[in-house]
Structure formats: C-alpha cells, structure tokens
C-alpha positions as CSV (number, residue, x, y, z in Angstrom):
1,I,0.0,0.0,0.0
2,F,1.3,3.5,-0.9
3,G,4.4,2.0,-2.5
4,R,5.4,-0.1,0.5
5,T,5.1,-3.9,1.1
6,L,2.7,-5.1,3.6
7,R,4.0,-7.1,6.6
8,S,1.3,-9.7,6.8
9,R,0.7,-13.3,6.1
10,V,-1.0,-12.5,2.9
11,P,1.0,-14.3,0.1
12,A,2.9,-12.0,-2.2
13,H,4.0,-12.6,-5.8
14,H,7.7,-13.3,-6.3
15,T,8.2,-10.3,-8.5
16,V,7.4,-8.0,-5.5
17,Y,10.6,-8.9,-3.8
18,D,13.9,-7.1,-4.4
19,T,16.4,-9.0,-6.6
20,S,19.0,-9.1,-3.8
21,W,16.6,-11.1,-1.6
22,I,15.9,-13.6,-4.4
23,K,19.6,-14.1,-5.0
24,L,20.2,-14.5,-1.3
25,S,17.4,-17.1,-1.1
26,D,18.8,-19.0,-4.0
27,D,22.3,-19.0,-2.4
28,I,20.9,-20.3,0.9
29,D,19.0,-23.1,-1.0
30,A,22.1,-24.1,-2.8
31,K,24.1,-24.2,0.4
32,R,21.4,-26.3,2.1
33,A,21.4,-28.7,-0.8
34,A,25.2,-29.0,-0.7
35,I,25.1,-29.7,3.1
36,R,22.4,-32.3,2.6
37,Q,24.4,-34.0,-0.2
38,K,27.5,-34.1,2.0
39,A,25.4,-35.8,4.7
40,V,24.1,-38.4,2.2
41,D,27.6,-39.1,0.9
42,Y,28.9,-39.6,4.5
43,Y,26.0,-41.9,5.4
44,N,26.5,-44.0,2.2
45,S,30.2,-44.2,2.5
46,S,30.0,-47.4,4.6
47,A,26.7,-48.6,3.4
48,R,26.4,-51.8,1.4
49,D,23.7,-53.6,-0.4
50,L,22.6,-57.0,0.9
51,K,22.4,-59.9,-1.5
52,K,18.9,-60.7,-2.7
53,F,17.1,-64.0,-2.1
54,E,15.2,-66.2,-4.5
55,V,12.0,-68.0,-3.9
56,G,12.7,-71.4,-2.3
57,D,15.9,-70.3,-0.5
58,R,16.3,-71.6,3.1
59,V,16.9,-68.8,5.6
60,R,17.3,-68.0,9.2
61,V,15.1,-65.3,10.7
62,Q,15.9,-63.1,13.7
63,N,13.5,-63.3,16.6
64,K,12.1,-59.8,17.3
65,T,12.2,-59.9,21.0
66,M,15.3,-62.0,21.8
67,K,17.4,-60.8,18.8
68,R,18.5,-64.4,18.2
69,W,18.6,-66.1,14.8
70,N,16.6,-69.1,16.0
71,H,13.8,-69.4,13.3
72,L,14.3,-71.4,10.1
73,G,12.1,-71.0,7.1
74,V,11.8,-70.9,3.3
75,I,11.3,-67.8,1.1
76,V,7.8,-68.1,-0.4
77,S,7.4,-64.7,-2.1
78,I,9.2,-61.4,-2.6
79,G,7.6,-58.1,-1.8
80,A,8.5,-54.5,-2.4
81,R,11.3,-52.7,-0.7
82,R,13.4,-55.7,0.4
83,K,10.5,-57.5,2.1
84,Y,10.3,-61.3,1.9
85,R,7.4,-63.6,2.8
86,I,8.8,-66.6,4.8
87,K,7.2,-69.8,5.7
88,L,8.6,-71.1,9.0
89,E,9.0,-74.7,10.0
90,S,6.1,-74.2,12.5
91,G,3.8,-73.4,9.5
92,W,3.5,-69.7,10.2
93,T,4.2,-67.2,7.4
94,W,5.9,-63.9,8.2
95,W,6.8,-60.8,6.2
96,R,10.3,-59.7,7.1
97,N,12.8,-57.1,5.9
98,R,16.0,-58.4,4.3
99,R,17.9,-56.9,7.2
100,F,16.5,-59.6,9.5
101,I,17.1,-62.6,7.3
102,R,20.2,-64.6,6.7
103,R,21.0,-67.4,4.4
104,F,20.9,-70.9,6.0
105,H,24.1,-72.9,5.5
106,E,23.3,-76.6,6.4
107,E,26.9,-77.7,6.7
108,V,27.8,-74.9,9.1
109,D,24.5,-74.5,11.0
110,T,23.8,-78.1,11.8
111,K,26.0,-79.7,14.3
112,P,26.0,-83.4,15.1
113,D,24.0,-84.0,18.2
114,Q,25.3,-87.5,18.7
115,I,28.8,-88.6,19.7
116,V,29.7,-92.2,18.9
117,D,31.4,-93.8,22.0
118,G,32.5,-97.1,20.8
119,E,29.4,-99.2,20.2
120,N,27.2,-97.0,22.4
121,E,25.7,-93.7,21.2
122,R,25.2,-90.9,23.6
123,E,22.9,-87.9,22.9
124,F,23.5,-84.5,24.4
C-alpha cells in the first residue's frame, strides 16, 4: 500500500521482492542442498547392499524380542522394498525385511547331536 510492502501473512508474488533477496534465497537453498548431499555421501560411504534371495531359499530369521537367529524358514514370495514372505517350520508365514534374514548354511549351522562312543551312542 502506498508503495510499501505489507508485513502480513498474505501471500505475495515473487516479483514483488527485491532481486537481492531472491539471490540470497537461491544462495541459501544451494548451500542447504550441498550440506544435505554431503550428509548423504557420508552416510552412504560405509553402506552396502545385501544380496537378494530367490523363492525357495532356506533362511534363518531373527527373533524380534530376543534378537537371536533361531527361526528357520523358506522364502515363499518377494515383496516391495526388500521384504520377503517366509514360511517357517512351524507353519506360520511372516513378512520380514531383508535386514532380519540370513542365508541358512546346512553344513555350518547343523552340528552333530550325537557322539559315537565305541558301540554306544550318547545324545547330548
């Protein structure tokens, strides 16, 4: 009004502002983008992608509460964003993120439960 800008919450057209304010705003936006990109680069410097599973792969699943890898299952289907549907040995089916699934290696994960002592077998 009367050649002056109003100080209110009423939106104003971008041509109303002085060019120095527009340049300052662009500089601040560029600096903010550079800082954000630097943070992303720092975060991704040690990040790595996990290998994908196929349907039918045997896997170990982490227990949510105890944080132990004590559930065994088979990949039934693959969802979006690293999610896998797993059928457990108990018959339950769970959706789990790739982060909480590990490949099951039979030769390493299964230990012999029996020790042969001469002719007698003892179970532990």
